[in-house]
C-alpha positions in Angstrom: -6.8 -14.8 -8.8 -3.2 -15.8 -9.2 -1.5 -16.4 -6.0 2.3 -15.4 -5.9 4.9 -16.0 -3.3 6.9 -12.8 -2.5 9.9 -12.7 -0.1 7.6 -11.3 2.6 4.4 -13.3 2.6 2.0 -14.6 0.0 -0.2 -12.1 -2.0 -2.7 -12.4 -4.8 -2.3 -10.4 -8.0 -5.4 -9.9 -10.1 -4.7 -10.2 -13.8 -7.7 -8.1 -14.7 -5.8 -4.9 -13.4 -2.4 -4.9 -15.2 -1.4 -1.4 -13.9 -3.0 1.4 -12.0 -4.0 4.4 -14.1 -5.8 7.7 -13.3 -9.3 6.2 -14.2 -8.6 3.4 -11.6 -7.4 5.9 -9.1 -10.6 7.9 -9.4 -12.8 4.7 -8.9 -11.3 4.3 -5.3 -14.2 5.1 -3.0 -14.4 7.8 -0.3 -12.5 6.5 2.7 -11.3 3.6 0.6 -7.9 2.3 -0.2 -5.9 0.0 -2.7 -2.5 -1.4 -2.1 -0.2 -1.6 -5.1 3.3 -3.2 -5.7 5.2 -2.0 -8.7 2.1 -0.3 -10.1 -0.2 -3.5 -9.8 -2.9 -3.9 -7.2 -2.1 -6.6 -4.6 -3.6 -8.0 -1.4 -1.2 -9.7 0.8 -2.3 -12.9 2.8 0.4 -12.8 5.4 3.0 -10.4 6.8 2.7 -6.9 8.2 2.8 -3.6 6.6 4.7 -0.6 8.1 4.1 3.0 6.7 7.4 4.8 6.3 6.1 8.0 4.3 2.9 9.8 3.5 2.5 12.0 0.4 -0.7 14.0 0.2 -2.2 15.1 -3.2 -5.0 17.2 -4.3 -6.1 15.3 -7.3 -6.1 11.7 -8.9 -3.9 13.0 -11.8 -1.2 14.2 -9.4 -1.1 10.7 -7.7 -0.8 9.0 -11.1 2.0 11.4 -12.1 3.7 10.5 -8.8 3.3 6.8 -9.2 4.4 6.7 -12.8 7.6 8.7 -12.5 10.5 7.0 -13.8 12.2 4.6 -11.2 9.2 4.8 -8.9 8.8 1.2 -7.8 8.0 -0.2 -4.5 4.8 -0.8 -2.3 2.3 1.9 -1.9 -1.3 2.3 -0.4 -3.5 4.9 -2.2 -6.3 6.3 0.2 -9.0 8.7 -0.8 -10.2 10.9 2.2 -12.6 13.8 1.8 -10.8 16.2 -0.8 -7.4 14.8 -0.5 -5.5 11.7 -1.8 -2.8 10.1 0.4 -0.1 7.8 -1.0 1.5 5.8 1.7 4.9 4.4 1.1 5.3 1.2 3.1 7.5 -1.8 3.9 6.2 -5.4 4.0 7.8 -7.5 6.8 7.3 -11.2 7.6 7.1 -11.0 11.4 5.3 -8.9 14.0 8.5 -8.3 16.0 10.2 -7.0 12.9 7.4 -4.8 11.9 7.3 -3.3 15.6 10.9 -2.6 15.4 10.6 -0.9 12.0 7.7 1.2 13.0 9.4 2.4 16.2 12.4 3.4 14.1 10.1 5.6 11.9 8.1 6.9 14.8 4.8 5.2 13.7 1.9 4.5 16.0 0.4 1.5 14.3 1.2 -1.3 11.8 -1.1 -3.3 9.7 -1.4 -7.1 10.0 -2.6 -8.8 6.7 -3.5 -12.2 8.1 -6.2 -11.1 10.6 -6.9 -7.7 8.7 -6.1 -5.8 12.0 -4.4 -2.6 13.0 -1.8 -3.0 15.7 -0.6 -0.3 18.1 3.0 0.0 18.7 
């Protein structure tokens, strides 16, 4: 693992997975997820994650097409649930107070804390 310092917390980027492709997306287990930043899988060690938009898709190919459109950069979580794929666009913020304020502005019920691997209700 390579540990990298990002503006909103520390994360680990695996050099084994240079970018997510459709085969990697298909390998996400049922009710599993993977967080990506600019197309690369990432696991943050600190900070909070706030979902700002959810995009549902029927197939892994549609997810791949969505993620690889020109100019599509940012932080996303890909979730596989039953027969649908969900791509959550999210923001990473350093403090719980800022995350709660951002979640309220987007009318979200929960935020995710990376340090303790917990879901926090707003």
